[in-house]
NUDOKOL-104818 format. One line per 4 residues: number of its first residue (from 1); their letters; for each residue x, y, z of N, C-alpha, C. Coordinates in steps of 0.001 Angstrom, whole numbers, plus 500000, padded with zeros to 6 digits. Atoms other than C-alpha are relative to their C-alpha. Example, Ala and Ser with C-alpha at 12.3 -4.5 7.8 and 13.67 -1.06 7.14 Angstrom:
BEGIN
1	as	500890 498810 500000 512300 495500 507800 500900 501200 500000 ~ 499180 498810 499940 513670 498940 507140 499230 501090 500730
//
This chain:
BEGIN
1	mvar	500044 499242 498784 103190 553299 680951 498550 500333 500288 ~ 501361 499725 499585 100013 553823 682908 499970 501350 500691 ~ 500148 498703 499334 098895 557305 683884 499350 499779 501347 ~ 500636 500117 498706 098045 557727 687518 499726 501384 500556
5	rahn	500441 498738 499426 096379 560437 689533 500426 500070 501450 ~ 499604 499827 498608 097504 561862 692866 498883 499539 500925 ~ 500979 500448 499010 095790 560319 695890 499287 501205 500617 ~ 500570 498790 499436 095292 563715 697484 500779 501190 499462
9	pkva	499256 498915 500635 096320 566637 695272 500293 501181 500916 ~ 499775 498880 499082 096113 569060 698237 501189 499780 500922 ~ 498891 500331 499100 098883 567276 700173 501299 499997 499210 ~ 498696 499947 500676 102459 568076 699192 500628 498613 499982
13	gsnp	499317 501291 500113 104338 565052 697941 499101 498847 499612 ~ 500883 501110 500351 101280 563037 697023 499852 499831 498498 ~ 500080 500117 501458 101651 563641 693290 500968 498941 499508 ~ 499087 501012 500549 103182 560876 691185 501242 500654 499398
17	vpat	498763 499525 500599 106710 561235 689903 499742 500298 498531 ~ 500222 499690 501415 106736 562968 686502 500596 498930 499089 ~ 499491 500972 500968 107224 560738 683485 501380 500436 499521 ~ 498658 499722 500492 110841 560504 682401 500307 499067 498855
21	kiki	499567 500894 501070 112604 559015 679436 500639 498767 500622 ~ 499394 501242 499534 113552 555403 679976 501276 499780 499210 ~ 498727 500260 500669 117212 554762 679235 500027 498561 499501 ~ 499802 501340 500536 117983 551812 677037 501335 499487 500523
25	mkyi	498782 500572 499442 120488 549626 678822 500797 499329 498889 ~ 499149 500471 501085 123414 548806 676564 500912 498860 500408 ~ 499039 500992 499527 125548 546550 678729 499453 499272 501219 ~ 500280 500771 498793 125117 543798 681286 501342 499561 500569
29	fvld	498828 500494 499280 127811 543124 683860 499538 498861 500895 ~ 500361 501181 499235 127757 539725 685537 501167 499612 500894 ~ 499038 500582 499069 129601 538559 688643 499569 498556 500187 ~ 500326 501423 499956 129656 534763 688356 500749 499362 501165
33	fids	499392 500586 498807 130269 533040 691699 500576 498608 499742 ~ 499501 501340 500302 130924 529645 690082 501433 500049 499487 ~ 498644 499942 500554 133999 530611 688050 500787 501235 500456 ~ 499325 498825 499418 134887 533794 690008 500467 500997 498935
37	kvyk	499671 499060 501062 134847 535947 686884 498903 501062 499881 ~ 500947 498937 500324 133186 539205 685851 499885 500054 498478 ~ 500259 499967 501430 131595 539324 682405 499319 501309 499636 ~ 500683 498825 500539 130511 542297 680305 499430 499606 498645
41	ydvr	500671 500312 501256 127970 541801 677529 499427 501277 499395 ~ 500614 498909 500755 126983 544327 674894 498632 499491 499546 ~ 501343 500502 500297 123212 543890 674673 499168 500985 499173 ~ 500735 499025 500818 122313 546753 672334 499169 499337 498915
45	svsk	500749 500659 501073 121178 544300 669672 499219 498780 500490 ~ 500737 501136 499434 119592 541748 672033 498544 500404 500167 ~ 501423 499651 499970 115820 541663 671730 499204 499151 500993 ~ 500709 500839 499032 114988 539323 674611 500241 500514 501404
49	ehed	499826 499626 498597 114719 539629 678373 501443 499724 500432 ~ 498609 500142 499567 118068 540071 680100 500274 498641 500649 ~ 499766 501283 499331 117685 536970 682271 500015 498845 499002 ~ 499982 501041 501033 116860 534818 679233 501327 500022 499251
53	ylle	498713 499861 500677 119978 536171 677519 501121 499408 500855 ~ 498950 500519 499116 122142 535340 680552 499956 498480 500083 ~ 500114 501463 500014 120801 531795 680631 500593 499425 498717 ~ 499433 500452 501273 121704 531412 676945 501526 500085 500000
57	qghs	498545 499855 499921 125237 532574 677791 500618 498976 500946 ~ 499502 501073 499148 125532 529653 680226 500054 500319 501485 ~ 499997 499633 498582 125020 531470 683523 498815 499357 500715 ~ 501073 500476 499135 122961 530053 686379 499528 501202 500817
61	lsni	500499 498799 499340 120737 532816 687736 500124 499945 501517 ~ 499873 500114 498544 121049 531452 691268 501447 500171 500469 ~ 498587 499887 499638 124857 531803 691168 500669 501243 499435 ~ 499432 498763 500540 125298 535297 689730 499318 501208 500630
65	ewma	500594 498683 499789 124703 538940 690484 500223 500744 498693 ~ 499844 499304 501266 124084 541111 687435 499336 501369 500062 ~ 500609 498686 500129 123275 544665 686494 500049 500443 498550 ~ 500053 499426 501346 122282 546453 683315 500273 501488 500124
69	tdnd	499635 498585 499963 123666 549899 682519 500193 500522 498588 ~ 499699 499417 501305 124184 552314 679669 501452 500447 499923 ~ 498597 499603 499917 127830 552853 680697 500882 498747 499972 ~ 499146 501184 500087 130558 550380 679698 501305 500145 500778
73	eiit	498753 499748 499269 133248 551883 681952 500140 499050 501192 ~ 499668 500807 498831 134928 549609 684485 501011 500779 500812 ~ 499109 499269 499110 136506 551391 687446 500789 498981 500802 ~ 499167 501026 499362 139444 549436 688826 500725 500467 501240
77	d	499298 499550 498796 140689 551595 691682 499078 500281 501147
//
């Protein structure tokens, strides 16, 4: 993380957002348009970039939508 300084400290709202803890994403959900399926991957022990992992799982990045989250809940209603 790089520290940054406000552009104009006298103007309200010009200060940078305070540093926050970065959540570790535990799951990746994938909507695959080729086979019309939704996949959930537990990536807590994966040490590579998410897109590289998805390619290894056989997905084509141009034919999916994916998201990483720390919540494994699937809401069905």
